[in-house]
N, C-alpha and C positions, 0 to 999 in steps of 0.2 A: 620369227622376225629377228634379225640381227640386233644385238645390243650396241647401239651407237652412242656417241658422245651426246648427241641431241636428246636421245631417249633417257640417258642418265640424268640430264638437267631437268627434263620434264618430270621424271619420277621424284627427284629431289624437291621440286616445287610443290608437287602434290603432297608429299610428306610434310613439308613445312606448313601448307595450308591446313592439313588434317590436324597437325599438332596444335596450331593456333586455335582451331575450332574446339578441340578437346579442352584446352586451357580456358577458353571463354566459357564453355559449358560448366567447367568446374567452378569458375568464379561465380557464375550465375547461381549454381547450386549452393555455394557458400553463402551468398547473399540471402537466398530464400530460407536457409536454415536459421540465419540470424536476423530475421525480419524485424524491423522496429514495431513496437506495440503501439497501435494508433489510439490516442486519447484525445478525442474532441471534447474539451472541457465543458464548453457551453452546452453541447448536446447531452453530456452526462448529467449536468445540473438540471436541465429540462426534464430528463427522464426520471431523475431522482425526485424532483418536486411532484411529479405525478403520483408517486407512492405515498405522499404526505397529504392527508386530508386538510382542506381549508386554505391552502396557499397555492400560488402560481408564480411563475417567473416574472410575469408582468406586475406582480404585487410587491416585488422586492423594492425597498427604498434605501437611499443613501442615509446611513445612520452614523453618528459620531459616538464612539465607545472608548472607554479607558484603555490605555496601552500599559501592560504590566511586564516589567523585565524579570526574567527567570535565570537562575544559575544553571550551570551544566557540569557534569562530571563524567570523566572517561579515563582512558588509559594514561593520559597526560596529567591527570589530577583534576581538581575542581576549578572551574572558571567562574569569574564574577559575572553578575547580570550585565546585559548591555545597556547603553544609554539610549533611551527611547523618547519620542515626543509624549506629551501628556495623553494625547488621544489620537485615534486614527478614524477615517471614514470608510465604511464598507457597505455593500449592498446586502441588506438583511430582510427577513420577513418583518412586517411592521409590528411595533409594540414591544421590541426586545431591548431597546437602547439602554434602559435603566437596570437591566438584570444580567447583561452579558459583558464580557471583556475580552480583549486581545492579549495573548500571552506570547512572549518571544524569548528564545534563549540566545546566548552569545554566538551560537552556531548559525544564526540567521533563520532558524525554523520557527514558524508561528502557528498558533492553534487558538481556537476560541473555547471559552468555558464560562461557567457562572462567575459573575462579578464577586470580588472579594475573596476568591480562593487563592491557594498557594500552588507553586509549580516548580518543576525541575526537568531537565532533559539529561538522559544518560545514554551512553553508547560506546561502541568500539568499532573495530574493523568490519564486523559482521552485521551490525544493526545499530539503530538509534531509536530511543523510546522517550516520548514526551508525556509527562504526567501532570495533570491538574486535579487537585483534590481540596477538600475543605480545610480551613485553617487548623493548624495543630496536627495534621496528618504526618506520621513518621514514615518517610518514604523508604526507610531501610526495612520496614516490616510489611511491605505490600503483598508478600506471599500469603499473608493471613488476613489481609484487609478486605472487608466485605461491605464497606459503605459506598457512598456515591463517589464517582471518579470519572475522569475523561482520560483515555489513553490512546495515543497514536504511535504505532511501531512500524518502522520500515526495516525489512530484512533485505540484505544485499545478495543477489543471486550470483555475483561474480566472486564471492568469498565463501568462507565456511558457513555463512548464512544460507547457502543454497540448499542445505539439507532440510531446514525448516520451510523454506520457500516451496520445495518439492513436496513435503508432507501435506501442506495446506492445499497447494495447487492440485494435487492428485484428487482431492475431494470436490473442488469447486471450479477449477479452470482447465477445461479440456484443451484450450488453446495452446497450452504448453506441455502437452503429453510427451512430446519427444524429449524435452528437457527433463521431465520427471523420470522417464525411462533411463536416461543417461545417468542421472544421480543415483537411482536405485541400483543400476549396474555397478557403479563405482562403490557403493556400500557393500554389495555382494563380494566384489573383488577384495575388499578389506576384511572379509570374513563375517560380516553382519548378516543376521537373518532378517529379510525384508518381508513383512506381511502387513503393510500399511493399508488401512481402509481406503477404498476408492469411491465411496458414496458420500454425499453430504451428511452432516450430523442430523440424525432423525428429528430432533426437536426444533431445528432451525427453520425459519421462514426466509426464503431467498427471493429477491427481485433482481433479475439481471438487467443491468443498464447497458451492457455491451458484452462481447465475449471476454473482455478483460476487466470488467468492473461489476460490482453488485452491491446491493443494500441488503442487510440482514437483521433479524431479530432472534436472539437467543432467550428462551424462556427461563423464568426463575428456577434456580436449583437444578440446572441441567448443563451438560457439557456441550460446547459449540464454538463457533467462531468468536463469540463474545467472551469466552473464558480462556482464550489462548494465553492472555497475559494477566489474568486475575482469577482468584478462586470463585467458585459458584456462590451465589447469595440469594436472598429472597427477592431481589429486584431483577427485572428483565434487563437485557443489554441490547441496545440498538446500535447499528454502525454501518460502515461501508468497508469494502475491501477492493483493492485494484492493483493490477500489475503495471509496471512501467519499464522503460529500457527496451530490451529486445528479447525475442523468444528464446534465444540461445542461452541467456543468463539473466532472466527477469528479476527485477526487484519487486517485492510485495509489501504493500502498505495496508495495515488494518487499523481502522479507527473504531474504538469501542466506547460507548457512552452509557454509563449506568447512573441514572438519576432517579430521584423520587418522582412520583406522578406530577407534583406541583411544578417541577422544573423541567419536565420533559418537552415542553414547547421550545426550549432552547436547542434541542437536538437537531432540528432541521437546519438552523443557522450554522451550527458547528460542522455538520456534514457538508453543507453547501460550500463553506469556506475551504474545507479540506479537499473537496473535489476540484476546486478551482486552482489549487497550487500545482 
């Protein structure tokens, strides 16, 4: 068939449509690789409550508790505590109003902990960590501190924090395996030997609330999710871990609560509040 001017324009139109289709497919693939991590907070709270004997979502009551301002410290230096109201009202399991308090740093992050404790938030470009500990605790010596404490750390997957996000996620969050593989490939390119474990810590008990969230318990004197930010001790550690952001560069938050048996009823309230943020 002779190549006419009309056939030339028909072929050009076909190529244009094919190029457009390929670009659209590429865009769709990009979106799927960086899919948002779905966190239905109310559903997570309901599933978490089912793991705690003796309470139900319907039993949560509006409770007024003290608000405690906390200092913060980071790359820009130490920041003064924020100005807060004397108290705030939250939905909590009944009977905790006299033993729990709300702590907040000048960075706007809040966390629940035992009433009368002290607090600080520290961080930088790769992470932020909020500590609540008994009065007199020296936060500079937490690497060797083995007493009661509440710690919430968020690692940012879009920064150098991605290496720690990948190390933990490789063991407990298959949802972001592609992200883990990319980070491990990056480490190999930099000459590192990568042989990270891919199974959960043997002594940990895990309850999955969703593909991107779980509740855990780390037994006394053992390594696990509960000892990522603190040394092992004679007390068990209960907590939650969840991903946020998107699967391409997820952030990881781990809440670890190490309390003596008499104060462990506070754990459910601390975790419920953290899941709702």
